[in-house]
N, C-alpha and C positions, 0 to 999 in steps of 0.2 A: 504495501500500499504505500503512495506516494500522495501527499498533498501540501496544500498552503494554508496557514493560519496566521489571523491577525488579531489582537485584542488591545483595548484600551482600558486602564484602570485610574481611577480619581482617589487620592488618599491625601493625607496630612502628617506625613512622617519627618522626624527631625530628630538632629543628634548634635552634640556639641563636644569641644575638645578644648583642652587647655593649651596655650602658649605664653611663654614668659612669666609662668606662674598665675596667669589670669584666665578667668573662664569667659566665655562669650563668644568663641569661635563656633559658628552654627552652620549646618547644611541642611535644608529642607527639601523635600519632594511634595510637587503638588499633583503630578499625574505622571504615568507610566505607560508605555505602549509597546508592543513588539510586532515584528512581522517576520515570520518564521516558514522554515520547510519542515515538513515532517515526513518520516518514513518509518514503516514498521512492518511487523508480520502478525497476520491473524491465524488464530487457532480457535476452532469453533466459534463461540460468541465472544471472544475476547480478542482485543488488539493490544499488542504491546509496541510501544514506538519511542523514537528518539527524537529531538527536536532542536533547531538551534537557528540562529539568525541575527537580525539586527534588533536592537532596542533604542527607544528614545524617551527622553522626559524633560518636563521642566523643573529645574533645580535651581534654588536659591542659595547662595553661599554669603555669609557675613564675616568678612575677615578685613579689617582696615576698610570698611565700607560695605556696600553691599551689591551684589550682583545676581539677576535672575535671567536665565536663558534656557533655551531648548539643548539638550546636549545628547550626544550618541554614542552607542557602543555596542556591546553584544551580549547574547544571551544562548544559553543551552539547557538542555533537560531530558527528562524522560516521562513517560505516563503509561497507564493502562486503562482503555477504554473497555465497557461493558454492554452488550447489546441485552436490555432488561426486556423489550417488547418491540413489535413490529416497528415502530417510529421512536422508541425510547432507547437513550443509551445515558450512562454514566461513566465518569472518568475521575482519576486520581492523577495529579500531574505535579512534577517538581520542577522548577525552572531555577537555574543562577544567574544573576543579572550583573553586569559589570559596566559603569560608566564613569570614564576618565573625564572629570569636569575641570582640570587646569591646575595651575599653581599660582599662589599669591605670597606676597612679601610680608613678613612676619614683623618687621620693624623691630626686631628684638635685640639688645645688647649681646655681647659676648658672655657667656660661652654657647649661647643660643644659634642656631644656624642663620646666618645673614641672609642667605638666598631665597629664604621663605619655606613654604610646605607645600605639598602635593596634594590635592583635594580630590577623594574618589567616592564613589558610592556603589556598594556592592551589596547586593540583596539575594536572599534565599526565600524563594517563594515557594508554598505549599497550597495546592488547589485541589478542590473537590467539587464536581460540577454534574448537570443534569443537561440533557440536550434533547430537543425534539426536532425530527426530521420531518418537513413539509413534504408531501407528495402532490406532484401537479400532474 
């Protein structure tokens, strides 16, 4: 089985880190989407599949100012889909998401790194879902 899948999630995730001994360096995610290829093997009423492709999200970073923009990265994962009835399926899926947001200057005195820090967003997503297939 080969296919293409896309999704869009809206969220309010945030995290913070310390630099120069002070808190307040934050990264927040407003939404996250993926566009993926999916390939798998069917056995009776069960589909085992792997998936991978591009991910994108609106990420806000606060580090010596505020920056909010769309970022792109990659995602990979695996899942199992079950045929429950003629038009109904259920699935369990895992995705790893990686977005490289960039770097920013810390403005810290020695011995802290003068070049700044790299900001990344990595997520582990576990999904459970039900699908209805329309017949035309």
